[in-house]
DRENFIBA-934355 format. One record per atom (N, C-alpha, C): residue in one letter; x, y, z. Coordinates in steps of 0.02 Angstrom, whole numbers, padded with zeros to 5 digits, always signed. Last residue first. Layout:
aXYZ
...
END
This chain:
l+09052+05911+07976
l+09098+05953+07938
l+09154+05975+07964
r+08996+05792+08096
r+09005+05855+08079
r+09062+05864+08050
a+08907+05652+08059
a+08970+05667+08060
a+08961+05751+08055
a+08753+05626+08177
a+08797+05626+08107
a+08846+05673+08116
p+08766+05490+08279
p+08764+05545+08272
p+08782+05578+08192
a+08659+05324+08236
a+08721+05365+08258
a+08713+05443+08246
a+08520+05277+08314
a+08568+05306+08246
a+08615+05346+08270
c+08512+05137+08412
c+08494+05216+08404
c+08545+05215+08349
a+08438+04996+08500
a+08481+05021+08432
a+08458+05100+08419
l+08481+04948+08653
l+08440+04972+08611
l+08455+05015+08554
t+08563+04792+08669
t+08550+04859+08670
t+08517+04902+08617
p+08531+04614+08701
p+08531+04666+08658
p+08521+04743+08691
a+08612+04482+08741
a+08573+04525+08789
a+08581+04600+08741
s+08613+04314+08663
s+08616+04379+08674
s+08575+04436+08720
p+08544+04197+08634
p+08587+04201+08684
p+08596+04270+08705
r+08353+04203+08621
r+08428+04215+08574
r+08472+04216+08656
a+08254+04061+08635
a+08271+04109+08653
a+08344+04134+08638
g+08201+03922+08610
g+08208+03964+08563
g+08248+04038+08556
h+08129+03928+08756
h+08139+03886+08706
h+08136+03935+08640
a+08071+03962+08869
a+08118+04008+08843
a+08148+03971+08795
s+07893+04006+08887
s+07961+03966+08879
s+08015+04006+08857
l+07717+04022+08937
l+07786+04060+08942
l+07856+04001+08938
g+07584+04003+08962
g+07633+03974+08911
g+07706+03993+08900
a+07566+04063+09084
a+07536+04005+09083
a+07583+03955+09009
l+07614+04205+09086
l+07634+04162+09112
l+07616+04107+09103
g+07598+04307+08935
g+07567+04278+08991
g+07593+04212+09026
q+07657+04429+08842
q+07664+04362+08847
q+07626+04342+08931
g+07684+04546+08790
g+07626+04528+08779
g+07623+04454+08793
s+07803+04618+08799
s+07803+04560+08751
s+07734+04525+08748
l+07756+04723+08901
l+07792+04753+08819
l+07796+04686+08776
g+07735+04642+09000
g+07681+04676+08954
g+07708+04689+08904
l+07859+04581+09036
l+07796+04540+09034
l+07740+04566+08968
v+07924+04697+09064
v+07951+04660+09000
v+07893+04608+08983
a+07886+04746+09196
a+07872+04778+09130
a+07875+04740+09060
q+07963+04653+09269
q+07899+04644+09276
q+07853+04695+09207
a+08113+04712+09250
a+08077+04649+09238
a+07997+04627+09231
t+08084+04849+09273
t+08087+04840+09217
t+08061+04766+09212
a+08047+04867+09414
a+08007+04891+09361
a+08007+04861+09303
r+08171+04811+09456
r+08104+04769+09476
r+08064+04789+09415
t+08268+04910+09415
t+08287+04841+09395
t+08196+04807+09407
a+08224+05018+09461
a+08213+05023+09403
a+08210+04941+09373
n+08225+05073+09602
n+08179+05025+09593
n+08161+05012+09508
a+08349+05143+09607
a+08335+05107+09651
a+08267+05051+09648
p+08369+05227+09491
p+08408+05158+09490
p+08373+05121+09546
n+08234+05311+09405
n+08270+05288+09478
n+08295+05230+09492
f+08164+05403+09290
f+08215+05346+09300
f+08233+05355+09381
g+08019+05484+09319
g+08075+05489+09314
g+08118+05413+09322
s+07881+05486+09349
s+07925+05543+09401
s+07992+05534+09348
a+07812+05394+09300
a+07803+05455+09260
a+07856+05503+09303
d+07876+05245+09349
d+07825+05288+09341
d+07858+05352+09302
y+08003+05161+09349
y+07933+05133+09384
y+07881+05182+09375
a+08054+05146+09185
a+08055+05193+09246
a+07987+05165+09277
v+08159+05035+09116
v+08084+05053+09097
v+08084+05088+09179
a+08292+05016+08987
a+08278+05033+09049
a+08201+05041+09070
g+08341+05070+08859
g+08306+05000+08880
g+08275+04996+08945
r+08490+05164+08935
r+08447+05143+08891
r+08413+05081+08870
v+08574+05174+09024
v+08506+05157+09075
v+08473+05149+08990
a+08696+05207+08970
a+08704+05158+09014
a+08623+05129+09052
p+08680+05309+08900
p+08678+05253+08855
p+08664+05187+08922
d+08556+05429+08957
d+08604+05406+08946
d+08626+05337+08936
a+08407+05452+08826
a+08438+05453+08891
a+08505+05417+08891
s+08381+05455+08695
s+08413+05535+08721
s+08435+05507+08791
c+08337+05327+08671
c+08388+05370+08627
c+08430+05414+08653
g+08245+05281+08810
g+08264+05290+08752
g+08321+05328+08733
q+08165+05208+08938
q+08209+05248+08933
q+08252+05238+08856
q+07997+05194+08940
q+08062+05154+08925
q+08114+05215+08927
l+07889+05239+08950
l+07922+05239+09016
l+07988+05217+09020
k+07816+05219+08842
k+07831+05299+08862
k+07871+05308+08929
v+07800+05088+08859
v+07852+05107+08813
v+07857+05182+08816
l+07694+05087+08943
l+07762+05048+08953
l+07804+05082+08921
s+07588+05122+08865
s+07607+05155+08935
s+07671+05131+08950
s+07580+05021+08758
s+07588+05106+08757
s+07627+05138+08807
w+07530+04923+08845
w+07595+04925+08806
w+07621+04986+08787
g+07401+04975+08896
g+07452+04970+08952
g+07522+04953+08906
k+07348+05000+08756
k+07363+05054+08790
k+07405+05035+08850
l+07335+04855+08716
l+07383+04898+08691
l+07392+04964+08719
g+07246+04824+08811
g+07300+04771+08820
g+07362+04843+08781
s+07133+04878+08775
s+07168+04889+08853
s+07221+04865+08847
i+07119+04820+08656
i+07121+04888+08668
i+07164+04904+08724
f+07122+04671+08672
f+07184+04703+08633
f+07178+04787+08642
r+07103+04553+08770
r+07075+04631+08769
r+07133+04674+08742
g+07139+04421+08760
g+07095+04456+08711
g+07075+04515+08715
g+07237+04389+08859
g+07158+04358+08859
g+07103+04390+08810
p+07336+04423+08816
p+07331+04336+08803
p+07257+04342+08801
l+07333+04554+08873
l+07338+04532+08793
l+07312+04473+08771
l+07301+04553+08996
l+07241+04572+08943
l+07258+04563+08873
a+07399+04500+09054
a+07351+04462+09065
a+07301+04480+09002
s+07524+04593+09031
s+07513+04516+09026
s+07456+04475+09024
t+07437+04700+09092
t+07450+04700+09015
t+07469+04639+08996
a+07463+04677+09222
a+07393+04680+09194
a+07401+04696+09120
l+07613+04680+09237
l+07571+04622+09248
l+07494+04628+09218
g+07629+04819+09202
g+07662+04751+09156
g+07624+04704+09165
t+07564+04889+09283
t+07539+04893+09203
t+07576+04824+09164
s+07641+04859+09386
s+07573+04840+09384
s+07528+04846+09308
n+07770+04911+09373
n+07753+04855+09386
n+07675+04818+09379
a+07754+05055+09326
a+07774+04998+09264
a+07742+04932+09284
n+07611+05136+09382
n+07687+05113+09389
n+07686+05046+09343
s+07491+05290+09385
s+07512+05218+09356
s+07584+05194+09370
t+07416+05336+09529
t+07471+05351+09488
t+07492+05281+09445
t+07332+05301+09644
t+07311+05324+09579
t+07346+05327+09521
a+07340+05174+09771
a+07365+05225+09734
a+07328+05246+09678
g+07269+05064+09824
g+07258+05126+09867
g+07310+05180+09839
a+07365+04960+09728
a+07325+04941+09768
a+07320+05016+09813
a+07440+05021+09598
a+07457+04985+09635
a+07388+04985+09682
a+07374+05057+09416
a+07402+05083+09489
a+07401+05033+09539
f+07416+05071+09251
f+07365+05048+09296
f+07414+05052+09364
g+07396+05168+09088
g+07435+05116+09141
g+07389+05088+09194
g+07339+05232+09000
g+07347+05173+09004
g+07375+05133+09040
d+07298+05365+09059
d+07345+05378+09016
d+07387+05298+09007
t+07182+05335+09133
t+07175+05372+09061
t+07243+05367+09039
n+07197+05175+09195
n+07188+05247+09213
n+07190+05265+09134
q+07077+05035+09221
q+07137+05069+09199
q+07149+05143+09199
h+06969+04971+09279
h+07019+05006+09332
h+07074+05036+09297
a+06906+04903+09191
a+06882+04969+09211
a+06936+04987+09256
t+07013+04811+09153
t+06984+04861+09112
t+06953+04925+09128
l+06988+04723+09272
l+07065+04772+09256
l+07037+04819+09193
w+06878+04681+09255
w+06893+04720+09319
w+06950+04758+09299
d+06882+04602+09152
d+06832+04646+09151
d+06856+04712+09212
l+06964+04511+09216
l+06991+04546+09144
l+06943+04615+09159
g+06896+04444+09304
g+06954+04475+09315
g+06964+04519+09277
a+06780+04395+09219
a+06773+04444+09261
a+06828+04477+09300
k+06865+04298+09149
k+06826+04348+09114
k+06806+04407+09168
a+06904+04205+09253
a+06948+04236+09234
a+06909+04304+09187
k+06755+04162+09279
k+06798+04182+09324
k+06866+04230+09298
a+06737+04103+09158
a+06700+04146+09185
a+06717+04186+09230
s+06841+03973+09133
s+06853+04042+09105
s+06803+04116+09123
r+06930+03909+09230
r+06880+03936+09251
r+06875+04020+09192
g+07025+03816+09159
g+06971+03815+09142
g+06918+03847+09164
t+07164+03860+09209
t+07135+03778+09232
t+07069+03797+09212
a+07188+03973+09146
a+07246+03906+09132
a+07210+03843+09161
a+07102+04072+09195
a+07107+04040+09117
a+07144+03984+09118
l+07145+04065+09333
l+07073+04032+09325
l+07081+04013+09239
a+07267+04125+09312
a+07288+04061+09335
a+07208+04028+09322
q+07241+04259+09252
q+07297+04193+09212
q+07280+04145+09236
a+07172+04312+09362
a+07137+04310+09299
a+07185+04248+09264
a+07287+04304+09458
a+07237+04270+09467
a+07186+04250+09394
l+07368+04415+09398
l+07389+04341+09418
l+07325+04295+09407
a+07278+04525+09410
a+07303+04515+09356
a+07318+04430+09347
t+07249+04541+09531
t+07179+04504+09482
t+07221+04495+09420
a+07363+04567+09600
a+07334+04507+09617
a+07271+04481+09567
d+07390+04688+09537
d+07443+04631+09539
d+07396+04571+09556
t+07258+04778+09595
t+07275+04752+09519
t+07331+04683+09489
d+07148+04699+09710
d+07217+04730+09680
d+07233+04704+09613
a+07010+04723+09811
a+07051+04708+09745
a+07088+04732+09719
t+06936+04682+09956
t+06974+04741+09922
t+07020+04703+09861
c+06823+04650+10050
c+06867+04602+09991
c+06883+04665+09965
t+06838+04651+10234
t+06834+04679+10171
t+06871+04649+10114
a+06885+04538+10311
a+06830+04552+10321
a+06807+04592+10251
q+07000+04424+10223
q+06990+04487+10238
q+06908+04512+10276
g+07048+04290+10165
g+07005+04303+10231
g+06997+04362+10245
f+07207+04341+10084
f+07129+04308+10099
f+07092+04299+10158
a+07267+04471+10011
a+07269+04433+10065
a+07187+04387+10065
i+07242+04538+09887
i+07295+04513+09898
i+07301+04450+09953
p+07082+04496+09794
p+07115+04536+09848
p+07198+04496+09852
f+07023+04537+09604
f+07046+04503+09684
f+07084+04520+09723
g+06863+04577+09538
g+06941+04581+09559
g+06958+04526+09609
g+06741+04582+09531
g+06753+04537+09496
g+06850+04536+09516
d+06651+04639+09641
d+06654+04664+09575
d+06697+04636+09525
a+06678+04535+09746
a+06589+04553+09704
a+06596+04592+09648
c+06826+04448+09731
c+06758+04496+09755
c+06714+04508+09718
q+06867+04278+09725
q+06846+04335+09690
q+06806+04393+09734
a+06890+04159+09812
a+06918+04223+09836
a+06907+04277+09802
a+06852+04047+09737
a+06801+04075+09793
a+06815+04148+09820
a+06952+04036+09655
a+06896+04070+09623
a+06837+04095+09684
l+07024+03970+09740
l+07054+04043+09722
l+06993+04074+09685
f+06974+03857+09786
f+06992+03908+09836
f+06995+03973+09800
d+06961+03788+09647
d+06906+03816+09682
d+06919+03881+09728
v+07105+03763+09641
v+07069+03811+09591
v+07002+03837+09613
a+07116+03665+09736
a+07150+03726+09738
a+07119+03791+09688
s+07034+03554+09705
s+07011+03619+09768
s+07050+03685+09777
a+07090+03532+09609
a+07041+03554+09583
a+07022+03595+09657
p+07265+03547+09566
p+07215+03528+09598
p+07154+03561+09593
a+07341+03553+09399
a+07314+03588+09478
a+07266+03542+09512
g+07412+03402+09327
g+07368+03470+09333
g+07371+03504+09397
g+07502+03293+09326
g+07442+03296+09376
g+07405+03357+09365
p+07597+03356+09237
p+07570+03296+09221
p+07499+03293+09260
t+07618+03514+09246
t+07642+03467+09259
t+07582+03414+09252
r+07543+03660+09223
r+07597+03632+09186
r+07614+03573+09190
q+07478+03682+09335
q+07439+03646+09276
q+07480+03619+09213
l+07570+03724+09439
l+07545+03640+09424
l+07500+03626+09376
a+07590+03845+09395
a+07654+03804+09376
a+07625+03725+09377
i+07457+03894+09405
i+07475+03905+09343
i+07543+03845+09336
l+07438+03878+09542
l+07383+03852+09491
l+07432+03831+09424
a+07540+03946+09593
a+07542+03876+09609
a+07486+03833+09555
l+07514+04093+09550
l+07574+04037+09532
l+07572+03970+09533
s+07389+04091+09636
s+07394+04103+09573
s+07461+04075+09532
q+07457+04073+09772
q+07398+04035+09741
q+07388+04051+09674
g+07547+04172+09785
g+07557+04121+09776
g+07530+04070+09742
f+07450+04299+09786
f+07497+04291+09723
f+07532+04208+09724
a+07364+04266+09872
a+07338+04264+09801
a+07407+04257+09754
n+07471+04199+10020
n+07405+04242+09970
n+07412+04232+09911
s+07573+04166+10154
s+07534+04132+10080
s+07484+04183+10064
y+07614+04161+10276
y+07607+04225+10231
y+07589+04212+10165
d+07601+04110+10431
d+07584+04090+10360
d+07552+04170+10312
g+07751+04097+10526
g+07674+04123+10519
g+07661+04100+10459
w+07865+04060+10574
w+07864+04146+10563
w+07786+04158+10547
q+07885+03930+10558
q+07874+03964+10630
q+07862+04021+10646
s+07794+03858+10419
s+07838+03913+10454
s+07823+03941+10523
r+07719+03821+10281
r+07740+03790+10348
r+07798+03822+10376
d+07606+03908+10190
d+07650+03907+10222
d+07673+03867+10280
s+07481+03839+10082
s+07508+03895+10143
s+07565+03878+10166
f+07362+03858+09966
f+07421+03821+09966
f+07447+03872+10035
r+07196+03788+09984
r+07244+03849+10002
r+07305+03810+09996
g+07103+03706+10010
g+07118+03708+09950
g+07182+03761+09930
s+07072+03657+10148
s+07035+03711+10105
s+07056+03715+10034
p+07177+03565+10170
p+07116+03528+10150
p+07063+03572+10123
t+07325+03635+10077
t+07281+03623+10146
t+07209+03584+10136
l+07474+03599+09999
l+07409+03614+09989
l+07366+03587+10047
l+07607+03563+10022
l+07584+03627+10051
l+07525+03639+10045
s+07644+03470+09938
s+07638+03450+09997
s+07619+03509+10059
r+07645+03529+09807
r+07584+03491+09845
r+07579+03485+09910
l+07776+03569+09840
l+07720+03622+09825
l+07660+03597+09837
r+07847+03462+09827
r+07852+03510+09883
r+07786+03551+09899
a+07819+03410+09709
a+07804+03367+09756
a+07812+03417+09832
p+07875+03504+09621
p+07813+03496+09618
p+07774+03454+09680
l+08009+03502+09668
l+07979+03561+09666
l+07889+03543+09661
d+08120+03394+09732
d+08051+03399+09700
d+08008+03459+09702
v+08297+03463+09736
v+08227+03457+09764
v+08166+03443+09713
g+08396+03462+09664
g+08403+03413+09728
g+08338+03409+09759
g+08404+03576+09587
g+08439+03577+09653
g+08430+03528+09702
f+08253+03493+09539
f+08300+03555+09545
f+08340+03557+09597
a+08194+03389+09510
a+08257+03359+09523
a+08296+03445+09516
s+08059+03403+09452
s+08067+03376+09504
s+08114+03353+09525
p+08084+03511+09345
p+08071+03518+09412
p+08060+03480+09455
a+08210+03507+09230
a+08185+03455+09269
a+08146+03486+09320
t+08207+03650+09134
t+08251+03608+09161
t+08202+03546+09200
g+08131+03750+09046
g+08138+03681+09032
g+08188+03630+09061
r+08105+03872+09098
r+08183+03858+09080
r+08196+03768+09044
v+07974+03853+09139
v+07997+03896+09074
v+08061+03884+09058
e+08002+03762+09247
e+07967+03752+09177
e+07972+03785+09125
a+08074+03834+09328
a+08108+03801+09303
a+08070+03755+09245
a+07985+03945+09362
a+08042+03954+09334
a+08064+03906+09300
l+07868+03859+09416
l+07853+03892+09376
l+07916+03901+09316
l+07953+03848+09528
l+07923+03790+09494
l+07918+03830+09440
l+07969+03956+09608
l+08039+03929+09564
l+08012+03874+09521
k+07832+03992+09628
k+07874+04035+09583
k+07945+03997+09553
a+07804+03894+09724
a+07762+03883+09664
a+07803+03932+09610
t+07894+03918+09818
t+07901+03867+09794
t+07869+03857+09725
a+07850+04041+09866
a+07918+04042+09821
a+07925+03970+09791
g+07733+04014+09907
g+07739+04072+09841
g+07811+04060+09818
a+07746+03909+10029
a+07713+03907+09961
a+07735+03961+09901
y+07875+03880+10093
y+07858+03915+10080
y+07811+03920+10018
a+07950+03800+10250
a+07927+03776+10182
a+07862+03836+10153
e+08023+03742+10395
e+08016+03794+10354
e+08004+03764+10267
t+08037+03609+10439
t+08010+03651+10463
t+07988+03718+10444
t+08043+03547+10290
t+08022+03516+10348
t+07978+03572+10395
g+08104+03636+10210
g+08069+03588+10181
g+08026+03542+10221
d+08182+03747+10219
d+08222+03674+10227
d+08166+03606+10203
g+08155+03880+10097
g+08154+03851+10165
g+08195+03775+10149
l+08158+03950+09991
l+08105+03897+09991
l+08101+03856+10057
y+08274+04033+10001
y+08213+04047+09964
y+08171+03997+09981
g+08371+03944+10069
g+08349+04011+10088
g+08294+04041+10063
s+08384+03831+09975
s+08344+03828+10044
s+08340+03890+10065
l+08431+03920+09856
l+08366+03871+09871
l+08339+03863+09930
i+08571+03954+09916
i+08527+03990+09882
i+08444+03958+09875
d+08623+03835+09951
d+08608+03873+09990
d+08564+03934+09972
p+08615+03743+09828
p+08568+03722+09884
p+08582+03804+09931
r+08576+03832+09661
r+08634+03802+09719
r+08608+03803+09781
a+08483+03857+09588
a+08489+03793+09589
a+08523+03774+09648
l+08510+03996+09552
l+08456+03986+09594
l+08448+03908+09617
w+08618+03979+09459
w+08621+04012+09538
w+08566+04005+09580
a+08552+03926+09355
a+08623+03889+09395
a+08613+03906+09468
t+08489+04031+09323
t+08440+03980+09341
t+08494+03930+09376
a+08573+04135+09283
a+08525+04133+09348
a+08499+04089+09367
r+08635+04066+09171
r+08684+04080+09231
r+08629+04093+09295
a+08515+04075+09092
a+08548+04007+09119
a+08596+04005+09167
a+08503+04204+09063
a+08454+04165+09099
a+08471+04104+09127
a+08610+04234+09005
a+08602+04267+09062
a+08555+04223+09114
q+08583+04171+08881
q+08643+04159+08911
q+08633+04183+09003
d+08467+04237+08841
d+08461+04158+08857
d+08549+04150+08902
a+08426+04369+08789
a+08471+04347+08857
a+08463+04278+08877
s+08264+04328+08740
s+08329+04364+08730
s+08380+04344+08787
g+08119+04328+08728
g+08165+04297+08682
g+08231+04304+08669
a+08039+04383+08826
a+08076+04441+08753
a+08112+04391+08711
a+08011+04297+08906
a+07958+04333+08866
a+07989+04362+08805
a+08150+04251+08941
a+08097+04200+08937
a+08043+04243+08882
f+08171+04379+09023
f+08220+04343+08972
f+08170+04300+08926
a+08073+04366+09128
a+08070+04437+09072
a+08126+04419+09003
f+08105+04249+09212
f+08022+04262+09158
f+08042+04315+09123
v+08211+04304+09255
v+08217+04244+09218
v+08158+04245+09167
a+08168+04419+09329
a+08217+04407+09273
a+08219+04365+09216
d+08102+04336+09426
d+08076+04382+09385
d+08109+04407+09316
i+08193+04271+09488
i+08171+04236+09460
i+08129+04275+09416
t+08272+04383+09542
t+08323+04343+09487
t+08266+04316+09457
l+08173+04428+09637
l+08179+04467+09585
l+08239+04432+09524
g+08178+04298+09723
g+08120+04328+09685
g+08126+04380+09627
q+08306+04304+09762
q+08295+04261+09739
q+08227+04281+09693
d+08425+04404+09803
d+08355+04425+09803
d+08338+04383+09743
p+08540+04397+09935
p+08517+04374+09881
p+08439+04375+09870
y+08566+04572+10005
y+08545+04492+10037
y+08526+04464+09960
a+08672+04691+10095
a+08655+04641+10029
a+08617+04583+10038
t+08648+04803+10216
t+08676+04731+10192
t+08626+04713+10148
g+08581+04936+10246
g+08647+04923+10223
g+08685+04875+10198
d+08445+04900+10274
d+08497+04914+10327
d+08573+04903+10310
f+08462+04794+10136
f+08416+04807+10198
f+08465+04838+10240
v+08460+04766+09952
v+08500+04803+10005
v+08440+04823+10064
s+08453+04624+09853
s+08411+04675+09893
s+08460+04718+09961
e+08515+04564+09703
e+08521+04577+09773
e+08472+04642+09788
f+08511+04456+09562
f+08519+04516+09592
f+08505+04516+09672
h+08632+04342+09467
h+08579+04353+09516
h+08559+04432+09522
d+08749+04360+09352
d+08685+04279+09376
d+08642+04295+09436
g+08842+04431+09358
g+08816+04402+09292
g+08764+04348+09296
n+08875+04497+09484
n+08916+04459+09447
n+08881+04394+09398
v+08695+04544+09469
v+08761+04549+09499
v+08805+04484+09483
l+08625+04616+09311
l+08650+04557+09359
l+08715+04553+09396
q+08629+04717+09233
q+08623+04725+09287
q+08636+04681+09350
r+08607+04660+09099
r+08669+04695+09111
r+08685+04715+09180
a+08487+04618+09091
a+08536+04557+09103
a+08601+04611+09120
l+08429+04728+09080
l+08400+04704+09146
l+08467+04650+09144
w+08453+04761+08935
w+08475+04806+09005
w+08467+04765+09079
g+08368+04652+08911
g+08456+04665+08892
g+08488+04714+08932
a+08259+04687+08922
a+08293+04613+08945
a+08349+04636+08950
a+08238+04807+08842
a+08210+04805+08930
a+08264+04746+08947
a+08251+04757+08733
a+08293+04818+08750
a+08300+04807+08823
a+08144+04661+08691
a+08197+04652+08692
a+08281+04677+08715
d+08028+04763+08704
d+08044+04697+08760
d+08107+04673+08748
p+08054+04849+08599
p+08056+04880+08664
p+08072+04809+08733
r+08160+04818+08471
r+08095+04804+08506
r+08120+04827+08578
y+08267+04840+08400
y+08225+04912+08410
y+08166+04883+08445
t+08427+04800+08445
t+08367+04792+08441
t+08325+04843+08441
t+08608+04722+08431
t+08562+04802+08452
t+08488+04765+08436
a+08737+04643+08510
a+08676+04647+08471
a+08633+04715+08488
t+08872+04634+08557
t+08867+04689+08520
t+08787+04702+08479
d+08961+04570+08676
d+08887+04564+08654
d+08864+04629+08634
g+09097+04580+08725
g+09070+04566+08640
g+09014+04555+08616
s+09112+04573+08843
s+09111+04513+08813
s+09108+04505+08760
a+09134+04702+08900
a+09173+04691+08878
a+09177+04612+08852
s+09002+04725+08932
s+09013+04757+08885
s+09088+04728+08850
s+08986+04626+09057
s+08943+04607+08991
s+08970+04655+08932
a+09082+04706+09136
a+09112+04637+09109
a+09062+04609+09062
l+09005+04809+09153
l+09053+04802+09134
l+09098+04756+09092
s+08895+04740+09231
s+08877+04791+09180
s+08943+04789+09130
a+08975+04701+09350
a+08942+04642+09302
a+08921+04667+09233
s+09010+04812+09400
s+09057+04783+09390
s+09028+04720+09318
s+08881+04867+09441
s+08922+04902+09372
s+08975+04858+09365
a+08847+04769+09524
a+08798+04776+09453
a+08843+04809+09419
s+08932+04787+09638
s+08915+04728+09598
s+08900+04746+09524
s+08901+04928+09662
s+08971+04905+09620
s+08971+04861+09598
t+08734+04972+09613
t+08789+04935+09668
t+08845+04930+09629
q+08669+05065+09524
q+08628+05022+09588
q+08681+04997+09646
a+08742+05208+09480
a+08760+05128+09497
a+08708+05124+09543
t+08642+05320+09409
t+08711+05324+09451
t+08686+05242+09461
a+08600+05389+09235
a+08603+05356+09301
a+08662+05343+09357
a+08548+05546+09200
a+08613+05506+09180
a+08594+05458+09260
p+08378+05569+09175
p+08457+05598+09195
p+08487+05540+09203
a+08309+05557+09008
a+08306+05544+09058
a+08373+05566+09117
p+08172+05556+08889
p+08219+05594+08918
p+08251+05569+08980
v+08160+05431+08782
v+08105+05455+08836
v+08188+05514+08882
a+08119+05357+08651
a+08163+05412+08662
a+08120+05435+08730
a+08021+05271+08593
a+08064+05240+08653
a+08095+05300+08663
q+08016+05326+08462
q+07945+05320+08508
q+07986+05305+08573
a+08143+05308+08421
a+08106+05370+08411
a+08060+05379+08452
a+08161+05174+08375
a+08201+05209+08433
a+08167+05278+08460
t+07982+05123+08366
t+08062+05145+08335
t+08098+05166+08401
a+07939+04962+08425
a+07937+05038+08428
a+08002+05054+08399
a+07842+04845+08351
a+07915+04853+08372
a+07898+04948+08377
p+07672+04775+08390
p+07723+04817+08345
p+07791+04819+08368
l+07649+04620+08445
l+07660+04676+08447
l+07694+04703+08407
t+07554+04475+08464
t+07611+04507+08416
t+07600+04577+08415
a+07510+04403+08616
a+07493+04443+08555
a+07537+04474+08528
t+07455+04252+08691
t+07511+04293+08660
t+07490+04351+08604
l+07704+04365+09194
l+07706+04375+09165
l+07718+04364+09110
a+07767+04456+09495
a+07786+04512+09492
a+07761+04472+09476
l+07816+04412+09670
l+07793+04434+09590
l+07727+04460+09602
a+07849+04465+09798
a+07792+04427+09789
a+07764+04431+09715
s+08019+04409+09802
s+07970+04449+09769
s+07907+04409+09771
i+08118+04394+09938
i+08066+04347+09909
i+08030+04417+09879
a+08216+04473+10030
a+08206+04486+09956
a+08173+04448+09915
l+08176+04421+10161
l+08140+04504+10129
l+08153+04511+10057
l+08222+04319+10205
l+08163+04308+10150
l+08147+04382+10124
r+08323+04369+10297
r+08341+04335+10243
r+08304+04313+10193
l+08234+04440+10391
l+08282+04448+10352
l+08311+04416+10297
p+08082+04341+10395
p+08145+04357+10441
p+08195+04395+10362
r+07911+04431+10364
r+07974+04385+10366
r+08039+04390+10383
g+07853+04557+10367
g+07868+04489+10417
g+07905+04442+10411
r+07810+04570+10214
r+07815+04603+10282
r+07808+04551+10340
l+07752+04552+10081
l+07806+04491+10124
l+07825+04516+10171
a+07669+04642+10035
a+07634+04584+10058
a+07677+04540+10076
s+07768+04755+10021
s+07717+04765+10060
s+07684+04682+10083
a+07786+04740+09871
a+07835+04715+09937
a+07804+04702+09999
s+07688+04711+09752
s+07701+04748+09812
s+07744+04711+09851
m+07770+04676+09595
m+07718+04665+09660
m+07743+04700+09720
END
């Protein structure tokens, strides 16, 4: 999702991803996934160390499935094997949002469960938790709380006692009389459609369900053309691919099928000829938006559009002709593999590659290994 949606936060919150997400899909062959790419440079020295450590651990599982190969590559990029970081002005900050995106990806692919467990334990650390959610009194962030609640549910951990925080109660405390989940912060209110949608999806999975007023609020934010904006209360309602993909899933999960259908209609109408989707204000398809849109289309029954999105993601995946270090990764766009944005692109692309939506996402039954893309061994020379 667009990082611009989070501008204005203090530096320690810049890493919060505004996130980024069931159909049975055919497994692509190694040849289909083979996309030439330049040799990758290390994202960070820590990530390189984590990748080497993973290789030394004896994890030799291989796969032909694009989603599992992408999740396996993603797991090997984790810093110290349990989290991601973002660099700002030369300083690395913990990126809880991207780490949660990875947890979603591992569950969607049904693999890398050991990495997901380590990442979940890292997210539950008090310093990591408070830096992401706020202290719960003067600082409390709606979108972050909703996203972490959903992650706890996906992992099957007790959300009412995650790192000592009652996540459902914290999130419900941020519900305003209008039905909007809003930040409580000295820095202002940066809540948006991403957080509102994630809140509905997450709370719908709790015994109390999603508050009707919150569902009504999101439904009322729909633009006349059927899409959804990122920011609420703007003079002109401008729909965004990522926001629409999440809102459609949230409204479908909470019983607003007509509103969800209109959102899916908007996505289908705004699909590029290459099968992908572009960010707001852009025309070129990118893996992040395509992954989120596809993860809404396929569970929503839009199989033709969904499979077009899936195919466009496979074309961006680094295959057997790429450097072994990047095989399985998904490039942000057709310009080629870029280690600076490949991690986030891959995390959100996995949702589309797996055909999984967020409402029913679960890590139950996921395999522990982080597989590599299966490639045929070169023929022996005589």
